[in-house]
Every structure is written in C-alpha cells, then in structure tokens.
C-alpha positions in Angstrom: -13.9 17.1 -20.6 -10.9 18.7 -18.9 -9.7 16.9 -15.8 -8.9 19.2 -12.8 -6.7 17.7 -10.2 -8.4 18.8 -7.0 -8.9 16.8 -3.8 -12.1 16.9 -1.8 -13.1 15.1 1.4 -15.2 12.0 0.9 -16.0 9.8 3.9 -12.6 9.4 5.7 -10.5 9.9 2.5 -9.4 12.6 0.1 -10.7 12.1 -3.5 -9.5 13.6 -6.8 -12.4 12.7 -9.1 -11.5 12.2 -12.7 -14.3 13.0 -15.2 -13.5 10.0 -17.5 -11.8 7.5 -15.2 -10.3 4.3 -16.4 -9.9 3.1 -12.8 -9.5 4.0 -9.2 -6.2 4.1 -7.4 -6.4 3.9 -3.6 -3.2 5.1 -2.0 -1.9 4.9 1.5 1.5 6.2 2.5 3.9 5.8 5.3 4.0 7.2 8.8 4.0 11.0 9.2 4.1 11.8 5.5 1.1 9.6 4.8 -0.9 11.5 7.4 -1.2 14.3 4.8 -1.0 12.4 1.5 -2.5 15.2 -0.6 0.4 17.4 0.4 3.5 15.2 0.7 2.7 12.8 -2.1 1.1 15.4 -4.4 3.4 15.1 -7.4 3.1 11.3 -7.5 -0.7 11.3 -7.1 -1.1 14.0 -9.7 0.8 12.0 -12.4 -1.5 9.0 -11.7 -4.5 11.3 -12.0 -3.3 12.7 -15.3 -3.0 9.2 -16.6 -6.7 8.8 -16.1 -7.3 7.5 -12.6 -9.6 8.8 -9.9 -7.4 9.0 -6.8 -8.4 8.0 -3.3 -5.8 9.2 -0.8 -6.4 7.4 2.5 -4.7 9.3 5.4 -2.2 7.1 7.3 -3.5 6.0 10.7 -1.0 5.3 13.4 -1.8 2.3 15.5 -0.2 -0.8 16.9 -3.2 -2.8 15.7 -2.5 -3.3 12.0 -5.1 -6.0 11.5 -7.9 -3.5 12.4 -6.5 -0.9 10.0 -6.4 -3.3 7.2 -10.1 -4.1 7.8 -11.0 -0.4 7.8 -9.4 0.0 4.4 -12.0 -2.5 3.0 -14.8 -0.9 4.9 -13.8 2.5 3.5 -13.7 1.1 -0.1 -17.3 -0.2 0.4 -18.4 3.3 1.5 -16.6 5.0 -1.3 -18.1 2.8 -3.9 -21.5 4.5 -3.3 -20.1 7.9 -2.5 -18.0 8.2 -5.6 -20.9 7.0 -7.8 -23.2 9.7 -6.3 -20.5 12.4 -6.6 -19.7 11.6 -10.2 -23.4 11.7 -11.1 -23.7 15.1 -9.5 -20.9 16.5 -11.6 -22.0 14.8 -14.8 -18.9 12.5 -14.9 -18.7 8.9 -15.9 -19.9 6.9 -12.8 -20.6 3.3 -13.7 -17.0 2.3 -13.2 -17.2 2.8 -9.5 -19.5 -0.2 -9.2 -17.0 -2.5 -10.9 -14.8 -4.2 -8.2 -12.1 -4.9 -10.7 -11.5 -1.3 -11.5 -10.0 -0.6 -8.1 -6.2 -0.8 -7.5 -4.1 -0.3 -4.4 -0.8 1.6 -4.1 1.1 1.7 -0.8 4.3 3.3 0.3 6.5 2.2 3.3 4.3 1.0 6.2 1.2 1.6 4.0 2.3 -1.5 2.1 1.9 -3.6 5.2 -1.8 -2.6 5.5 -2.4 -3.4 1.8 -0.7 -6.7 2.2 -2.7 -7.7 5.2 -5.9 -6.7 3.4 -5.0 -8.9 0.5 -4.2 -11.7 2.9 -7.6 -11.4 4.5 -9.2 -11.8 1.1 -8.1 -15.4 1.0 -10.5 -18.3 1.6 -8.3 -19.9 4.2 -7.0 -16.8 6.1 -8.4 -17.9 9.5 -6.7 -21.3 9.2 -3.4 -19.6 8.2 -3.6 -17.1 11.1 -3.9 -20.0 13.5 -0.7 -21.4 12.1 1.2 -18.1 12.3 0.0 -17.0 15.8 -1.2 -18.7 19.0 -4.9 -19.7 19.2 -5.7 -17.0 21.8 -4.3 -14.3 19.6 -6.0 -15.7 16.5 -9.4 -15.4 18.3 -8.7 -11.8 19.2 -7.8 -11.0 15.6 -11.1 -12.4 14.3 -13.1 -10.5 16.9 -11.2 -7.2 16.1 -11.9 -7.6 12.4 -15.6 -8.6 12.9 -16.2 -5.4 14.8 -15.4 -3.5 11.6 -16.6 -5.7 8.8 -17.9 -9.3 8.6 -14.7 -11.3 7.9 -16.4 -13.4 5.2 -17.2 -10.2 3.2 -13.6 -9.0 2.9 -12.3 -9.5 -0.6 -10.1 -7.4 -2.9 -9.5 -10.4 -5.3 -8.8 -9.1 -8.8 -7.6 -5.7 -7.5 -3.9 -5.2 -8.3 -1.5 -3.9 -5.7 1.7 -1.8 -6.2 4.1 -1.8 -3.3 6.6 1.1 -3.1 9.5 0.4 -0.7 7.4 -1.9 1.5 8.1 -1.7 5.2 6.4 -4.4 7.5 7.6 -2.8 10.7 7.1 -4.3 14.2 7.4 -2.6 17.5 11.2 -2.1 17.4 10.7 -0.1 14.2 8.0 2.1 15.7 9.8 2.7 19.0 13.6 3.1 18.6 14.3 2.3 22.3 14.7 -1.5 22.1 14.1 -2.1 25.8 10.7 -0.2 25.7 9.7 -2.0 22.5 10.4 -5.4 24.0 8.6 -4.5 27.2 5.5 -3.6 25.1 5.7 -6.8 23.2 6.0 -8.8 26.4 2.8 -7.2 27.7 1.1 -7.9 24.3 0.8 -4.1 23.7 3.2 -3.9 20.8 2.6 -4.0 17.0 0.5 -6.8 15.8 1.0 -8.6 13.6 4.7 -8.6 14.1 7.1 -8.7 11.1 7.6 -12.4 11.5 3.8 -13.0 11.7 3.2 -10.9 8.7 5.8 -12.8 6.7 4.2 -16.1 7.8 0.8 -15.0 6.6 1.9 -13.6 3.2 4.1 -16.7 2.6 1.2 -19.0 3.4 -1.3 -17.2 1.2 -2.2 -18.3 -2.4 -2.9 -14.7 -3.4 -0.5 -11.9 -4.3 -0.6 -12.8 -8.0 -1.4 -9.2 -9.1 1.3 -7.5 -7.0 4.2 -5.4 -8.3 7.2 -4.0 -6.4 9.2 -0.9 -6.8 12.3 -0.4 -4.6 15.1 2.2 -4.3 18.8 1.6 -4.5 19.8 3.6 -1.4 16.8 2.7 0.8 18.1 1.8 4.3 14.6 1.7 5.8 12.8 -0.9 3.8 16.0 -2.3 2.2 16.9 -2.8 -1.4 17.7 -5.6 -3.8 21.4 -5.0 -3.3 21.0 -6.4 0.2 21.3 -9.9 -1.3 25.0 -9.3 -1.5 25.4 -8.1 2.1 25.6 -9.8 5.5 23.0 -12.3 6.6 21.8 -9.9 9.2 21.1 -7.2 6.6 19.3 -9.7 4.4 17.2 -10.8 7.3 16.0 -7.2 8.0 15.4 -6.2 4.4 11.7 -6.2 3.7 12.2 -5.3 0.0 14.5 -8.4 -0.4 12.0 -10.6 1.5 9.1 -9.5 -0.7 11.1 -9.9 -3.8 12.1 -13.5 -3.0 8.6 -14.3 -1.8 6.7 -12.9 -4.7 9.0 -14.5 -7.2 7.4 -17.8 -6.1 4.0 -16.9 -7.4 2.7 -18.3 -10.7 3.1 -15.1 -12.7 6.5 -13.4 -13.3 7.1 -10.7 -10.7 6.9 -7.1 -11.9 9.8 -5.5 -10.1 12.1 -2.5 -10.7 14.7 -0.9 -8.5 15.2 2.9 -9.1 17.7 5.5 -7.9 16.7 7.2 -4.7 16.1 6.7 -1.0 13.1 5.5 1.0 11.1 8.8 0.6 11.4 8.9 -3.2 7.6 9.0 -3.6 7.3 12.1 -1.5 7.4 15.4 -3.3 5.6 18.5 -4.8 6.3 20.1 -8.1 8.1 23.5 -8.3 8.6 24.5 -11.9 10.7 21.8 -13.6 11.7 20.2 -10.3 10.2 17.9 -7.6 10.9 19.1 -4.1 10.7 16.2 -1.7 10.3 18.3 1.5 13.0 16.2 3.2 16.2 18.1 4.0 17.9 14.8 4.9 17.4 13.5 1.3 18.4 15.1 -2.0 15.6 17.7 -1.4 15.2 18.7 -5.1 15.2 16.6 -8.3 14.7 17.6 -12.0 11.5 16.0 -13.3 13.4 14.9 -16.4 15.5 12.6 -14.2 12.6 11.2 -12.3 11.4 7.7 -13.2 9.1 6.6 -10.4 5.8 7.9 -11.8 6.5 6.4 -15.3 7.3 3.0 -13.9 4.3 3.0 -11.6 1.9 3.9 -14.4 3.5 1.1 -16.6 3.1 -1.4 -13.8 -0.5 -0.5 -13.0 -1.3 -1.0 -16.7 0.4 -4.3 -16.9 -1.3 -5.5 -13.7 -4.6 -4.6 -15.2 -3.8 -6.6 -18.4 -2.9 -9.6 -16.2 -6.1 -9.3 -14.2 -8.1 -9.4 -17.5 -6.3 -12.5 -18.7 -6.6 -14.5 -15.4 -8.9 -17.5 -15.5 
C-alpha cells in the first residue's frame, strides 16, 4: 500500500498516518518553529515517515509551567492511542501497533527536549522523592497538584519508549526573556520558568531512567551548545546544555548514542525545494543540498538502534 505523507488534525496534534507503520514517532519542536511543526520541520518529519513511522507532530506550547506541559504530553499520548487505532481501522491500515506501548518513540528539538526529558523523569518510581530533593517542599507540593490536575501521577509512564534529543535546550526564565532584570524579578515572584535549568538538571541526574536516550548536536550551535564547548571557558561549559546532557548520559549503563553534525541550532528546520532543503531562516545558511545533509540519516539510524536496545533490555 502506497504511503501518502499527509497531516490531519487528531486531538490536539497533527498526524501523518502510515498504512504499514513499524512505530510511532511523537515529535515536539522548539519555540516559534515548533508552533507550526508540519510546516517548519516538514522535511525532517517526511523522511521519518518514509522510513515507516506514523508521525505525531505535537504543536509547541509556550508556557512558564513546564511540568504541566510534560504531563499533557502523556495525556495526549493516551488519547491518541485510541484515536489512531480508530482512524487506521477506518482507512484499512494496520492498527494493532497503536495499542503497543513500546512502539512509541519521542523526538524533541531545542526546548521540546526539555518537555520530553521531564516526561521521562516523571515515569520513574521515585520522582516525587527526587523532586523534594531538587526543590523546596512547598514547590514540590505545587508540582504534584499541577500534574494531578492533568493526569494521575502514578499513571504516567513512558518506560520502554526511546527518546532522541536534537540540540536539547533546558531554558530557564533568562533564556525566555532576554532582559535579565525582568527575568530575575519574575523568578523572585515565583512567576518565572519552572523547573529552572538547575532544577531540571538535578531531576535528570537523580533519575535511574534515560537508558534509551540518544543525542544529536550541531557543531556551530550557540543556543544549546555543542561538544566543542568542553575545550572552552568554564562559563561556556556551565551554560552548554548539550555538553551537560552528554556528560550526564554517559553515566548510564548503556553506551550513549551520540553524534555531532555540521550546522547550527535550527538544523532540523526545513522544507524541500527540488534537490535542496530550505531552512526558512535568513540568519542561517538558508539553503542546503540534500546530498550534504546527514541529520535525517543519523536520526533514523539512532531510532532503529534504540529500538533494538529496548527489545534486548531485561
């Protein structure tokens, strides 16, 4: 059956339904570009679809309450599991796969990676205990209440679902609001981004999960950082999210899948025009020959390897 790459709205997401899917890729991009993922990430998502994945593009939601957004990702997955099954049956496509929890994968870009990471953290058995170690007791109670309003906390689990992080950015208020005085004022009033970058790092570092996580970074990324930051000043190293994730995930039991590619922070953004990918960003290279583009090939390779690892886990 011929696969047609076409998005349609399902629940709060955009879905490209594959007639013979080998898995489901749930994608969430970064600020602005991720708001319209079917446009700005079209080439990247189409290549994953052509590899045999049903694509779920979750529109980016801007909010300072990142815990709640992470919980909504899980709630959306639960809804889509039923919706995708029904839709596939209607079209005469294979549908049983949508009821298999292990067939779902996550791909994030930029700030979308933070939401995916928080969701994986919430899948741990000890997450409430860890949160109390990383934030004060009053804030920990607020986090639990906020999550419980969306989904029962004990029900959240994406264990066994691989995650691919593209240029992860775990921004806090100063990243969202460039005026430092305003950002610090909001943080002082407890109105800024939560969790903060430091709290996010604490939670991920204290989690026993993240064993099915891969990382792709870009050599000239000055937003999320790059692996070359290890040879730069202490301040640059401290602010490099890519370098932090690389060092942290290396500590997990399985060898880290990681590759740094040429490009800047917005490398995943782009649409195909003939033999080129146009990234719609005049501040970047703007256009790139497909023959010189490696991101999609590496992403597909990593998703396949993560799936093999998942199948071999005890």
